[in-house]
C-alpha positions as CSV (number, residue, x, y, z in Angstrom):
1,M,-67.6,-30.5,-14.1
2,I,-65.2,-28.8,-11.7
3,E,-61.7,-28.1,-12.9
4,P,-58.7,-26.5,-11.1
5,M,-57.2,-23.4,-12.6
6,A,-54.1,-24.3,-14.5
7,S,-51.1,-22.4,-13.1
8,N,-50.0,-21.4,-16.6
9,E,-53.4,-20.2,-17.8
10,S,-53.3,-16.7,-19.3
11,D,-55.8,-13.9,-18.8
12,D,-54.6,-12.2,-22.0
13,P,-57.6,-10.1,-23.2
14,E,-56.4,-10.9,-26.8
15,K,-57.1,-14.6,-26.2
16,P,-59.9,-15.8,-28.4
17,F,-63.3,-15.7,-26.8
18,F,-64.0,-19.4,-27.8
19,K,-61.1,-21.7,-27.6
20,D,-60.5,-24.0,-30.5
21,A,-61.9,-27.5,-29.9
22,P,-58.5,-29.4,-29.8
23,H,-57.1,-27.0,-27.2
24,A,-60.2,-27.1,-25.1
25,L,-60.2,-30.9,-25.1
26,E,-56.6,-31.1,-24.2
27,E,-57.1,-28.6,-21.3
28,H,-60.1,-30.6,-20.1
29,S,-58.2,-33.8,-20.2
30,S,-55.2,-32.5,-18.3
31,A,-57.3,-30.8,-15.6
32,S,-59.9,-33.5,-15.1
33,S,-57.5,-35.7,-13.0
34,Q,-57.3,-32.9,-10.5
35,R,-61.0,-32.3,-10.0
36,R,-62.3,-31.3,-6.6
37,A,-63.3,-34.6,-5.1
38,D,-65.3,-33.0,-2.3
39,I,-67.4,-31.1,-4.8
40,D,-67.9,-34.1,-7.0
41,G,-68.9,-36.1,-3.9
42,L,-71.6,-33.5,-2.9
43,R,-72.9,-33.5,-6.4
44,A,-73.2,-37.3,-6.4
45,V,-75.1,-37.2,-3.1
46,A,-77.5,-34.6,-4.6
47,V,-78.1,-36.4,-7.9
48,L,-78.5,-39.9,-6.3
49,S,-81.0,-38.6,-3.8
50,V,-83.1,-37.1,-6.6
51,I,-82.9,-40.3,-8.6
52,A,-84.0,-42.4,-5.6
53,F,-86.9,-40.0,-5.0
54,H,-88.1,-40.3,-8.6
55,F,-87.9,-44.1,-8.5
56,N,-89.9,-44.3,-5.3
57,P,-90.6,-41.4,-2.9
58,T,-90.9,-43.8,0.0
59,W,-87.2,-44.8,-0.4
60,L,-86.0,-41.3,0.4
61,P,-88.9,-39.0,1.3
62,G,-86.6,-35.9,1.4
63,G,-84.7,-36.9,-1.8
64,F,-86.1,-33.9,-3.7
65,T,-83.8,-31.6,-1.6
66,G,-81.0,-32.9,-3.8
67,V,-82.0,-30.2,-6.2
68,D,-81.5,-27.5,-3.5
69,I,-78.1,-29.0,-2.7
70,F,-77.2,-28.9,-6.4
71,F,-78.2,-25.3,-6.7
72,T,-76.0,-24.3,-3.8
73,I,-73.1,-26.2,-5.2
74,S,-73.7,-24.5,-8.6
75,G,-73.7,-21.0,-7.0
76,Y,-70.4,-21.8,-5.3
77,V,-68.5,-23.1,-8.4
78,N,-69.9,-20.6,-10.8
79,T,-68.8,-17.7,-8.5
80,A,-65.3,-19.1,-8.6
81,S,-65.5,-19.3,-12.4
82,L,-66.9,-15.8,-12.7
83,I,-64.3,-14.0,-10.7
84,H,-61.3,-16.0,-12.0
85,G,-58.5,-13.8,-13.4
86,D,-57.5,-10.2,-13.2
87,L,-59.7,-8.7,-15.9
88,P,-62.5,-6.2,-15.2
89,L,-65.8,-7.8,-14.2
90,C,-67.3,-7.0,-17.6
91,D,-64.6,-8.9,-19.4
92,K,-64.8,-11.8,-16.9
93,T,-68.5,-11.9,-17.5
94,F,-68.2,-12.4,-21.3
95,A,-65.5,-15.0,-20.7
96,F,-67.8,-16.8,-18.2
97,F,-70.7,-16.8,-20.7
98,G,-68.4,-18.2,-23.3
99,R,-67.2,-21.1,-21.1
100,R,-70.8,-21.9,-20.1
101,M,-72.0,-21.9,-23.7
102,W,-69.1,-24.0,-24.8
103,R,-69.8,-26.5,-22.1
104,L,-73.6,-26.7,-22.1
105,V,-74.9,-25.9,-25.6
106,P,-73.6,-28.9,-27.6
107,A,-74.5,-31.5,-25.0
108,L,-77.9,-29.8,-24.4
109,M,-78.8,-29.8,-28.1
110,A,-77.8,-33.4,-28.6
111,T,-79.7,-34.5,-25.5
112,V,-82.9,-32.6,-26.5
113,L,-82.8,-34.0,-30.1
114,T,-82.1,-37.6,-29.0
115,T,-84.8,-37.4,-26.3
116,A,-87.3,-36.1,-28.7
117,V,-86.7,-39.0,-31.0
118,F,-87.0,-41.6,-28.3
119,T,-90.0,-39.8,-26.8
120,N,-91.9,-40.2,-30.1
121,I,-91.0,-44.0,-30.2
122,F,-91.5,-45.1,-26.6
123,T,-94.2,-42.8,-25.1
124,P,-97.3,-44.9,-24.3
125,T,-100.1,-44.7,-26.8
126,Y,-102.6,-43.3,-24.4
127,V,-100.5,-40.1,-24.4
128,S,-101.9,-38.9,-27.7
129,D,-100.7,-35.3,-27.8
130,L,-96.9,-34.7,-27.5
131,T,-97.0,-31.0,-28.4
132,G,-96.5,-30.0,-24.7
133,Y,-93.5,-32.4,-24.5
134,Y,-91.8,-30.9,-27.6
135,T,-92.6,-27.4,-26.5
136,A,-90.8,-28.0,-23.2
137,G,-87.8,-29.4,-25.1
138,V,-87.5,-26.4,-27.4
139,L,-87.9,-23.9,-24.6
140,G,-85.3,-25.9,-22.6
141,L,-82.8,-25.0,-25.3
142,F,-83.2,-21.4,-24.4
143,G,-83.3,-21.8,-20.6
144,L,-87.1,-21.2,-20.4
145,A,-88.4,-24.7,-19.6
146,N,-88.9,-23.7,-15.9
147,N,-91.1,-20.8,-16.8
148,Y,-93.2,-23.0,-19.1
149,F,-93.9,-25.5,-16.4
150,A,-94.7,-22.8,-13.9
151,S,-97.3,-21.4,-16.4
152,L,-99.1,-24.8,-16.5
153,Q,-100.0,-24.7,-12.8
154,L,-99.7,-28.4,-12.6
155,D,-98.0,-30.8,-10.1
156,Y,-94.6,-32.0,-11.0
157,F,-95.9,-35.6,-11.1
158,E,-99.2,-34.7,-12.7
159,R,-100.8,-37.6,-14.6
160,G,-103.8,-35.8,-16.1
161,H,-104.2,-34.3,-19.5
162,K,-100.6,-33.0,-19.7
163,N,-99.0,-36.2,-18.1
164,L,-96.0,-34.3,-16.8
165,A,-94.9,-37.4,-14.9
166,L,-94.0,-38.9,-18.3
167,N,-92.5,-35.8,-19.9
168,P,-88.8,-36.4,-20.2
169,F,-88.1,-32.7,-20.6
170,T,-89.5,-31.9,-17.2
171,H,-86.0,-32.3,-15.8
172,L,-84.8,-29.2,-17.8
173,W,-86.6,-26.9,-15.4
174,S,-83.6,-26.8,-13.0
175,L,-81.2,-26.1,-15.9
176,G,-83.5,-23.2,-16.8
177,V,-83.1,-21.8,-13.3
178,E,-79.3,-22.1,-13.5
179,E,-79.1,-20.5,-16.9
180,Q,-81.2,-17.5,-15.8
181,F,-78.9,-17.3,-12.7
182,Y,-75.9,-17.2,-15.0
183,I,-77.3,-14.1,-16.8
184,L,-78.5,-12.3,-13.6
185,F,-75.7,-13.0,-11.2
186,P,-72.8,-11.1,-12.8
187,F,-74.9,-7.9,-12.4
188,V,-75.8,-8.8,-8.8
189,L,-72.1,-9.4,-8.0
190,G,-71.0,-6.2,-9.7
191,Y,-73.6,-4.3,-7.7
192,A,-72.5,-6.1,-4.5
193,Q,-68.9,-5.2,-5.1
194,K,-69.8,-1.6,-5.8
195,L,-71.7,-1.4,-2.5
196,S,-68.9,-3.1,-0.7
197,A,-66.4,-0.5,-1.9
198,N,-64.0,-3.2,-3.3
199,R,-64.1,-5.2,-0.1
200,S,-65.6,-8.7,0.1
201,P,-69.2,-8.6,-1.2
202,L,-70.3,-11.3,1.3
203,I,-72.5,-9.1,3.5
204,V,-74.4,-7.7,0.5
205,L,-74.8,-11.2,-1.0
206,I,-76.2,-12.4,2.3
207,V,-78.7,-9.5,2.3
208,F,-79.8,-10.4,-1.3
209,S,-80.1,-14.1,-0.2
210,V,-82.3,-13.2,2.7
211,I,-84.5,-11.1,0.5
212,S,-84.9,-13.9,-2.0
213,A,-85.6,-16.4,0.8
214,T,-88.3,-14.1,2.1
215,V,-89.8,-13.8,-1.4
216,S,-89.8,-17.6,-1.7
217,C,-91.8,-17.9,1.5
218,I,-94.3,-15.4,0.3
219,I,-94.7,-16.9,-3.2
220,S,-95.0,-20.4,-1.7
221,N,-98.1,-19.3,0.2
222,V,-99.6,-17.8,-3.0
223,N,-98.6,-20.0,-5.9
224,T,-96.6,-23.2,-5.2
225,Q,-95.8,-23.9,-8.8
226,V,-94.3,-20.5,-9.4
227,A,-92.4,-20.8,-6.2
228,F,-91.1,-24.3,-7.2
229,Y,-90.0,-23.5,-10.8
230,T,-88.9,-19.9,-11.0
231,L,-85.7,-18.0,-10.3
232,P,-86.9,-15.4,-7.8
233,S,-87.8,-18.0,-5.3
234,R,-84.7,-20.1,-6.0
235,F,-82.1,-17.4,-6.2
236,W,-81.3,-17.6,-2.5
237,E,-80.2,-21.2,-2.9
238,L,-77.6,-20.4,-5.6
239,S,-76.7,-17.2,-3.8
240,F,-76.0,-19.1,-0.6
241,G,-73.4,-21.1,-2.6
242,S,-71.8,-17.8,-3.6
243,C,-71.7,-16.7,0.0
244,A,-70.0,-20.0,0.9
245,F,-67.3,-19.2,-1.6
246,Y,-66.6,-15.8,0.0
247,I,-66.8,-17.0,3.6
248,P,-63.2,-18.4,4.0
249,A,-61.6,-15.3,2.5
250,S,-63.7,-13.0,4.7
251,M,-62.9,-15.0,7.8
252,D,-59.2,-15.0,6.8
253,A,-59.2,-11.2,6.5
254,F,-61.1,-10.8,9.8
255,Y,-59.0,-13.1,11.9
256,G,-55.7,-12.2,10.1
257,C,-56.1,-8.5,10.5
258,S,-53.6,-6.9,12.9
259,I,-55.3,-4.5,15.4
260,A,-52.1,-2.5,15.6
261,T,-51.2,-2.1,12.0
262,G,-54.4,-3.1,10.1
263,S,-52.3,-5.5,8.0
264,I,-53.9,-8.7,6.7
265,N,-52.3,-12.0,7.1
266,S,-52.5,-13.9,3.8
267,S,-52.3,-17.4,5.4
268,P,-55.6,-19.2,5.5
269,L,-57.3,-20.2,8.8
270,P,-56.3,-23.5,10.3
271,G,-58.3,-26.3,8.6
272,I,-59.2,-24.2,5.6
273,E,-57.3,-25.0,2.5
274,K,-57.4,-22.5,-0.3
275,K,-58.1,-24.3,-3.5
276,E,-58.3,-22.4,-6.8
277,F,-60.5,-23.9,-9.5
278,R,-62.8,-22.8,-12.2
279,Q,-65.7,-24.4,-14.0
280,A,-65.0,-24.7,-17.7
């Protein structure tokens, strides 16, 4: 969920790492009415296209690209969340991890447990071995479901001995990619900022994105399952979202820079509204 940054939010380093539940719920409630409608709309398009493709691929043959759209959106909003505040990047990273854990872990645990119960009840009798299903669910709790599915070397809709088409935990693969991105990206961003000498890391991030896209093309020709499920070949999609976050500021600095004085105009470009928000 995308939430705007509250104007009175403190970056006090003495603030508890995990907020108490009542305060977190109150903050969530007050901010949810000001969510970014454009981001929510793009997410809806991405999710609905994937759902349509799963129901019947002929309805929307390219619906699977909704996952790619969602990854890019995630890269955008998580970059905004990560760099929020005036603390050093190291402190921001720990705060970012805390917010992500607070938001994801309770819902993920409840979902996996509930799904495991219903899987045992409603899975067709001809699927006699549910070990692979439960293995995927457990690994999904640790952000490793995508690596497990990549190791199986089976099609996403496989209906053979593993019956991945009926495995309800298959959908955790994309969350695994995102969680691995959460861990890796702060280091990538820190390195990009270091190479950029405290200027916008946009150029460095673009280079990393191009490298990842190239790796994705190479892996796709060697092992399609690894290319589909793993972070190295998906990193560029999330990184492109991060690049999209930095583009308005970089353009603003470029076009607002006075040739005579080198000063930077703080006003945004026409048609670009600066919206500050964070992902809880």
